[in-house]
C-alpha positions as CSV (number, residue, x, y, z in Angstrom):
1,X,121.8,102.3,-180.6
2,X,120.0,101.4,-177.4
3,X,121.0,104.8,-176.0
4,X,119.4,106.6,-178.9
5,X,116.2,104.6,-178.4
6,X,116.1,105.4,-174.7
7,X,116.8,109.1,-175.4
8,X,114.0,109.2,-178.0
9,X,111.7,107.4,-175.6
10,X,112.5,109.9,-172.9
11,X,111.9,112.9,-175.2
12,X,108.6,111.4,-176.3
13,X,107.5,110.9,-172.7
14,X,108.4,114.5,-171.9
15,X,106.5,115.8,-175.0
16,X,103.5,113.8,-174.0
17,X,103.6,115.2,-170.5
18,X,103.8,118.7,-171.8
19,X,100.9,118.1,-174.2
20,X,98.8,116.6,-171.3
21,X,99.5,119.6,-169.2
22,X,98.6,122.0,-171.9
23,X,95.4,120.1,-172.7
24,X,94.4,120.2,-169.0
25,X,95.0,124.0,-169.0
26,X,92.8,124.4,-172.1
27,X,90.0,122.3,-170.7
28,X,90.1,124.4,-167.5
29,X,90.0,127.6,-169.6
30,X,87.1,126.3,-171.6
31,X,85.2,125.4,-168.5
32,X,85.8,128.8,-167.0
33,X,84.7,130.5,-170.2
34,X,81.5,128.4,-170.2
35,X,80.8,129.5,-166.6
36,X,81.4,133.1,-167.4
37,X,79.1,132.9,-170.4
38,X,76.3,131.4,-168.4
39,X,76.7,134.2,-165.8
40,X,76.6,136.8,-168.5
41,X,73.5,135.3,-170.1
42,X,71.8,135.4,-166.7
43,X,72.8,139.1,-166.3
44,X,71.4,139.9,-169.8
45,X,68.2,138.1,-169.1
46,X,67.8,140.0,-165.8
47,X,68.5,143.3,-167.6
48,X,65.9,142.5,-170.3
49,X,63.3,141.7,-167.6
50,X,64.0,145.0,-165.9
51,X,63.8,147.0,-169.1
52,X,60.5,145.2,-170.0
53,X,59.1,146.1,-166.5
54,X,60.1,149.8,-167.1
55,X,58.5,149.7,-170.6
56,X,55.3,148.2,-169.2
57,X,55.0,151.1,-166.8
58,X,55.1,153.7,-169.6
59,X,51.8,155.2,-170.7
60,X,50.3,153.7,-173.9
61,X,49.2,155.8,-176.9
62,X,45.6,155.2,-175.9
63,X,46.2,156.7,-172.4
64,X,45.8,160.3,-173.5
65,X,45.4,161.7,-170.0
66,X,48.9,160.7,-169.0
67,X,50.3,161.6,-172.5
68,X,48.8,165.1,-172.2
69,X,50.4,165.6,-168.8
70,X,53.7,164.6,-170.3
71,X,53.4,166.7,-173.4
72,X,52.3,170.0,-171.9
73,X,53.8,171.8,-169.0
74,X,51.3,172.3,-166.2
75,X,50.2,175.9,-165.5
76,X,50.9,176.9,-162.0
77,X,49.8,180.0,-160.1
78,X,50.7,183.2,-161.9
């Protein structure tokens, strides 16, 4: 009977060790995913800022001079 108890205790310790190892792996994976997400959010924010800068440089509808230049081909020497 004592042998069964020791065997059960050993199996339980081994199971707990495996669970601890797996939980550490999961925590590490979650931390890595969090870091990657933060990096992606920074890249997205940077891209949005670059796009906004480009949009700010485009002519507005009230800027008819630039819009006319864009709409009609210029007439060169003939």
